[in-house]
VEXMITI-961912 format. One line per field, with one value per residue (C-alpha): residue number from 1; residue in three letters; z, y, x. Coordinates in steps of 0.2 Angstrom, whole numbers, padded with zeros to 4 digits. Each point is the difference from the previous one (the first is absolute). Layout:
i [NUM	...] .
aa [Ala	...] .
Z [Z	...] .
Y [Y	...] .
X [X	...] .
//
This chain:
i [1	2	3	4	5	6	7	8	9	10	11	12	13	14	15	16	17	18	19	20	21	22	23	24	25	26	27	28	29	30	31	32	33	34	35	36	37	38	39	40	41	42	43	44	45	46	47	48	49	50	51	52	53	54	55	56	57	58	59	60	61	62	63	64	65	66	67	68	69	70	71	72	73	74	75	76	77	78	79	80	81	82	83	84	85	86	87	88	89	90	91	92	93	94	95	96	97	98	99	100	101	102	103	104	105	106	107	108	109	110	111	112	113	114	115	116	117	118	119	120	121	122	123	124	125	126	127	128	129	130	131	132	133	134	135	136	137	138	139	140	141	142	143	144	145	146	147	148	149	150	151	152	153	154	155	156	157	158	159	160	161	162	163	164	165	166	167	168	169	170	171	172	173	174	175	176	177	178	179	180	181	182	183	184	185	186	187	188	189	190	191	192	193	194	195	196	197	198	199	200	201	202	203	204	205	206	207	208	209	210	211	212	213	214	215	216	217	218	219	220	221	222	223	224	225	226	227	228	229	230	231	232	233	234	235	236	237	238	239	240	241	242	243	244	245	246	247	248	249	250	251	252	253	254	255	256	257	258	259	260	261	262	263	264	265	266	267	268	269	270	271	272	273	274	275	276	277	278	279	280	281	282	283	284	285	286	287	288	289	290	291	292	293	294	295	296	297	298	299	300	301	302	303	304	305	306	307	308	309	310	311	312	313	314	315	316	317	318	319	320	321	322	323	324	325	326	327	328	329	330	331	332	333	334	335	336	337	338	339	340	341	342	343	344	345	346	347	348	349	350	351	352	353	354] .
aa [Unk	Unk	Unk	Unk	Unk	Unk	Unk	Unk	Unk	Unk	Unk	Unk	Unk	Unk	Unk	Unk	Unk	Unk	Unk	Unk	Unk	Unk	Unk	Unk	Unk	Unk	Unk	Unk	Unk	Unk	Unk	Unk	Unk	Unk	Unk	Unk	Unk	Unk	Unk	Unk	Unk	Unk	Unk	Unk	Unk	Unk	Unk	Unk	Unk	Unk	Unk	Unk	Unk	Unk	Unk	Unk	Unk	Unk	Unk	Unk	Unk	Unk	Unk	Unk	Unk	Unk	Unk	Unk	Unk	Unk	Unk	Unk	Unk	Unk	Unk	Unk	Unk	Unk	Unk	Unk	Unk	Unk	Unk	Unk	Unk	Unk	Unk	Unk	Unk	Unk	Unk	Unk	Unk	Unk	Unk	Unk	Unk	Unk	Unk	Unk	Unk	Unk	Unk	Unk	Unk	Unk	Unk	Unk	Unk	Unk	Unk	Unk	Unk	Unk	Unk	Unk	Unk	Unk	Unk	Unk	Unk	Unk	Unk	Unk	Unk	Unk	Unk	Unk	Unk	Unk	Unk	Unk	Unk	Unk	Unk	Unk	Unk	Unk	Unk	Unk	Unk	Unk	Unk	Unk	Unk	Unk	Unk	Unk	Unk	Unk	Unk	Unk	Unk	Unk	Unk	Unk	Unk	Unk	Unk	Unk	Unk	Unk	Unk	Unk	Unk	Unk	Unk	Unk	Unk	Unk	Unk	Unk	Unk	Unk	Unk	Unk	Unk	Unk	Unk	Unk	Unk	Unk	Unk	Unk	Unk	Unk	Unk	Unk	Unk	Unk	Unk	Unk	Unk	Unk	Unk	Unk	Unk	Unk	Unk	Unk	Unk	Unk	Unk	Unk	Unk	Unk	Unk	Unk	Unk	Unk	Unk	Unk	Unk	Unk	Unk	Unk	Unk	Unk	Unk	Unk	Unk	Unk	Unk	Unk	Unk	Unk	Unk	Unk	Unk	Unk	Unk	Unk	Unk	Unk	Unk	Unk	Unk	Unk	Unk	Unk	Unk	Unk	Unk	Unk	Unk	Unk	Unk	Unk	Unk	Unk	Unk	Unk	Unk	Unk	Unk	Unk	Unk	Unk	Unk	Unk	Unk	Unk	Unk	Unk	Unk	Unk	Unk	Unk	Unk	Unk	Unk	Unk	Unk	Unk	Unk	Unk	Unk	Unk	Unk	Unk	Unk	Unk	Unk	Unk	Unk	Unk	Unk	Unk	Unk	Unk	Unk	Unk	Unk	Unk	Unk	Unk	Unk	Unk	Unk	Unk	Unk	Unk	Unk	Unk	Unk	Unk	Unk	Unk	Unk	Unk	Unk	Unk	Unk	Unk	Unk	Unk	Unk	Unk	Unk	Unk	Unk	Unk	Unk	Unk	Unk	Unk	Unk	Unk	Unk	Unk	Unk	Unk	Unk	Unk	Unk	Unk	Unk	Unk	Unk	Unk	Unk	Unk	Unk	Unk	Unk	Unk	Unk	Unk	Unk	Unk	Unk	Unk	Unk	Unk] .
Z [0002	-0008	0002	-0017	-0002	-0009	-0016	-0001	-0001	-0015	-0007	0006	0017	0013	0016	0018	0010	0000	-0003	0009	0000	0017	0004	0003	-0018	-0009	-0018	-0006	0007	0002	-0015	-0013	-0017	-0003	-0019	-0008	0007	0020	-0003	-0006	0015	0011	-0005	0001	0019	0004	0007	0002	0000	0000	0004	-0015	0000	-0006	-0013	0016	-0001	-0016	-0007	-0001	-0009	-0007	-0019	0002	0010	-0011	-0017	0009	-0006	-0020	-0011	0003	0018	0012	0001	-0016	-0004	0012	-0004	-0019	0008	0004	-0014	-0008	0014	0003	-0018	0000	0014	-0008	-0018	0013	0006	-0017	-0005	0015	0009	0017	0009	0002	0021	0002	-0014	0005	0018	-0004	-0010	0013	0011	-0005	-0013	0000	0021	-0001	-0015	0011	0016	-0012	0006	-0015	-0008	-0004	-0009	-0009	-0005	-0007	-0013	-0003	-0006	-0016	-0003	-0009	0008	-0001	0013	0006	0004	0008	0011	0005	0003	0011	0010	0004	0003	0014	0009	0000	0007	0012	0007	0000	0011	0010	-0005	0007	-0012	-0005	0000	-0012	-0010	-0005	-0002	-0013	-0006	-0002	-0010	-0015	-0001	0002	-0020	-0001	-0008	-0014	-0007	-0013	-0008	-0017	0001	-0009	0015	0012	-0010	0001	0010	0013	0000	-0019	0000	-0003	-0002	-0002	0004	0015	0009	-0005	0009	0016	-0001	0004	0018	0002	-0014	0010	0018	-0010	-0007	0017	0010	-0008	0007	0016	0013	-0003	0012	-0003	0000	-0014	-0008	0003	-0004	-0017	0004	0007	-0006	-0013	0017	0006	0020	-0005	-0010	-0017	-0007	-0007	-0002	0014	0007	0016	0012	0017	0010	-0013	-0010	0007	0007	-0013	-0015	0006	0000	-0016	-0007	0005	-0006	-0016	-0003	0004	-0014	-0013	0004	-0003	-0014	-0020	-0008	-0014	0002	0016	0001	0012	0017	0014	0016	0009	-0012	0008	0016	-0003	-0006	0017	0011	-0009	0004	0015	0008	-0013	-0011	0008	0018	0011	0011	-0017	-0006	0016	0000	-0019	-0003	0016	-0006	-0017	0001	0013	-0015	-0012	0009	-0010	-0017	-0015	-0011	-0014	-0001	-0014	-0002	-0005	0016	0011	0018	0014	0014	0016	0011	0001	0008	0011	0000	-0009	-0012	-0018	-0008	0006	0002	-0013	0001	-0019	-0006	0000	0019	0002	0008	-0005	0009	-0013	0008	-0003	-0015	-0011	-0016	0003	-0005	0005	-0018	0003	0015	0001	0016	-0002] .
Y [-0002	0019	0019	0010	0016	0002	0005	-0011	-0015	-0009	-0008	-0021	0004	-0010	0010	-0009	0011	0005	0019	0011	0021	0009	-0006	-0017	-0006	-0012	0008	-0016	-0016	-0009	-0014	0012	0000	0018	0008	0017	0004	-0004	0011	0014	-0001	-0002	0016	0009	-0004	0006	-0019	0004	-0017	-0019	-0017	-0010	-0019	-0001	-0014	-0014	0003	0000	-0016	-0010	0010	0018	-0006	-0001	0015	0011	-0006	0004	0016	0003	-0007	-0019	0003	-0017	0006	-0001	-0016	-0009	0008	-0005	-0016	-0004	0008	-0018	-0010	0014	0001	-0020	-0002	0013	-0013	-0014	0005	0006	-0017	-0009	0012	-0005	0009	-0010	0004	-0008	0009	0017	-0002	-0003	0014	0012	-0006	-0001	0017	0009	0003	0004	0013	0008	-0001	0011	0017	0006	-0006	0013	0008	-0015	-0003	0017	-0003	-0017	0007	0005	-0018	-0012	0006	-0017	-0011	-0010	0015	0009	-0012	-0002	0019	-0002	-0012	0008	0015	-0010	-0006	0017	0005	-0014	0005	0017	-0005	-0014	-0017	-0012	-0012	-0012	0013	0009	-0017	-0001	0017	-0001	-0017	0012	0012	-0012	-0007	0012	0005	-0021	0001	0011	-0013	-0006	0018	0003	0013	0017	-0002	-0001	0016	0010	0014	-0004	0014	-0002	-0016	-0001	-0015	-0018	0005	0009	-0013	-0011	0010	0002	-0020	-0003	0002	-0013	-0010	-0001	-0004	-0014	-0006	0001	-0007	-0016	0003	-0013	0013	0016	0011	0008	0018	-0004	-0007	0015	0011	-0006	0005	0018	0008	0012	0003	0015	0004	0013	-0012	0005	-0014	-0015	-0014	0003	0017	-0009	0013	0003	-0015	-0013	0004	-0013	0007	-0009	0007	0020	-0003	-0008	0015	0013	-0010	-0002	0018	0004	-0012	0008	0016	0000	-0013	0006	-0009	0001	0014	0006	0014	-0006	0008	0004	-0008	0018	0000	-0017	0011	0010	-0012	-0012	0020	0004	-0016	-0006	0005	-0006	-0013	-0007	-0007	0012	-0013	-0003	0013	0012	-0013	-0001	0017	0002	-0008	0003	0017	-0003	-0011	0015	0016	0002	-0006	0011	0005	0010	0010	0001	0020	-0010	0008	-0011	-0004	-0011	-0008	0011	-0004	-0005	0016	-0011	-0017	0001	0010	-0009	0010	0003	0018	0001	0009	0005	0003	0016	0002	0001	-0011	-0003	-0009	-0010	-0001	0017	0001	-0010	0003	-0009	-0017	-0011	-0007	-0011	-0009	-0005	-0009	-0001] .
X [0001	0005	-0005	-0002	-0007	-0015	0006	0013	-0014	0000	-0016	0002	0005	-0009	-0002	0005	-0011	-0015	-0005	-0009	-0005	0001	-0017	0004	-0008	0008	0007	0006	0002	0015	0004	-0006	0007	0004	-0007	0005	-0019	0005	0016	-0011	-0011	0014	0009	-0017	-0002	0017	0006	0019	0009	-0011	0010	0000	0006	0017	0009	0002	-0019	-0004	0009	-0011	-0013	0010	-0001	-0020	-0003	0013	-0010	-0019	-0001	0001	-0013	0008	-0004	-0002	-0019	-0001	0007	-0008	-0018	0004	0004	-0015	-0013	0001	-0006	-0014	-0005	0001	-0009	-0016	0002	-0002	-0015	-0009	0005	-0007	-0012	0012	0014	0016	-0002	0017	0010	-0009	0003	0018	0005	-0009	0011	0015	0002	-0017	0001	0021	-0003	-0014	0010	0013	0002	0001	-0017	-0011	0015	0005	-0018	-0003	0015	-0009	-0017	0006	0002	-0018	-0017	-0003	-0009	0014	0011	-0013	-0005	0019	0002	-0017	0005	0018	-0011	-0009	0014	0009	-0018	0001	0016	-0004	-0018	0012	-0008	0007	0012	-0015	-0016	0012	0004	-0021	-0001	0014	-0010	-0015	0010	0005	-0018	-0010	-0004	0000	-0018	0010	0010	-0011	-0004	0005	0017	-0011	-0011	0016	0007	-0019	-0002	-0008	-0013	-0002	-0008	-0017	-0015	0005	0019	-0005	-0009	0012	0015	-0013	-0002	0022	-0004	-0016	0013	0012	-0006	-0007	0014	0011	-0017	0007	0017	0004	0007	-0004	-0007	-0015	0009	0011	-0016	-0009	0013	-0002	-0020	0000	0015	-0010	-0011	0001	-0002	-0015	-0008	0004	0010	-0004	-0004	-0015	0003	0007	0005	0007	0006	-0010	0015	0013	0016	0012	-0013	0004	0020	0001	-0014	0015	0013	-0009	-0007	0022	0004	-0013	0005	0018	0000	-0001	-0014	-0009	-0013	0008	0015	0014	-0001	0013	-0001	-0007	-0016	-0003	0003	-0014	-0011	0001	0001	-0016	-0010	0006	-0014	-0016	0006	0017	0002	0010	0007	0011	0002	0010	0013	0003	-0001	0012	0010	0002	0001	0015	0008	-0003	0008	0015	-0004	0003	-0015	-0007	-0014	-0012	0008	0016	0008	0011	-0001	0001	-0012	0002	-0015	-0016	-0010	-0010	-0004	-0018	0008	-0002	0015	0017	0011	0013	0019	0001	0014	0001	-0001	-0019	-0012	-0018	-0012	-0009	-0016	-0001	0003	-0012	0010	0015	0001	0016	0002	0016	0007	0015	0005	0019] .
//
C-alpha cells in the first residue's frame, strides 16, 4: 500500500483504503478500480491523497485491472462473453416453450451477479447501450441494473440473485415476437400490434408458470413490470401494493434502459434524462421506496462527470441542489454555475463517464 496524490493517480489503480469525506460519507470504497471519472470526482472534491495497492498486492490481477478502462475493458469482455449464452437461452425458450432454468441460474450466479457488483456498472452499461437493442441484450442489461439496485437497497445475496433472475426473464413473453415489433416505438403501436405487445406480459407469466422452482415474485415481475403504482399501466391497471416488489424494481430498471438505449423510433438520451423522469414520477407512477435509493446513489455516481449542453457548451456536474431535484447544477467551462432546474431550455445532450 502506498500514498499517492490525486494528481498522480492513473486509471487502473486500485484503492487500498475507503475514502470518506468530512461528514464521514463514503466517497469511494476499498478495492475500487479507478476510472477517469473517479479521478475527476476526487479532484473536484479536493481530496489531496489516497492510498492505492502496490505491485505486490496487484501481482495476480494487475493486467486485468490495467486493461479494464478502455473499449475492450474487462466489464465489456465479460458482458460479451455472456451475450451468446443469453441469446441461446431465449432461442431455446422460443423453440421449446420452456426456460432452461439450470443454465439461466448458473449464468446469473457466475456472470451477471458479479457484473452487477462492479462499482462502475452504471457507467459501463451506458457505454454498452449503443449496442443492439434486441431482446436478449435488453434483458441482460435490465438484469444487471436490477442487481445494481438490489445492492443499493442492501438486499441479501439470495434475494439479489432472485431479482437478477427476474430482470433477465421479465420480457420472456417477447421471445416469439417478430423483430419488426421489437424495434417499434411502443407509442406508435396500434391495433393488433398494440394488443400483441400488451399480451407479452401475460405470455411471460404463462411461460414461467410452467417452470418448476421459480418464485411468485419472478413470475409477477414478468406480468407486472409495465404496471404503474397509480394504476395507469398494463395489462390489468394494477396499483399500489397489488404490484409485487420485484415488479416495482424491474419497472425502474426497464425504464432506465429504455431511456438510455438507442433504438428505432427513439432518440437515445443520457442518464440525466432518466434521472429526471424517475424524479418526476417517483410519487405517482413509480415506487418512492425504490426511487429514493436509486436516485441517491446514481446522482452521487455522476458528480464530476463531463457533459455537453444542447447549446454546445461543455461543463462538469457539480451537484444536485436537493434530494428531489430533477436536474443537476453544472459548472460550465466559462466558470459559471448553472442550475438546470431553473433553465428548462438547457438540456444535457452528451455525457462522458470517462
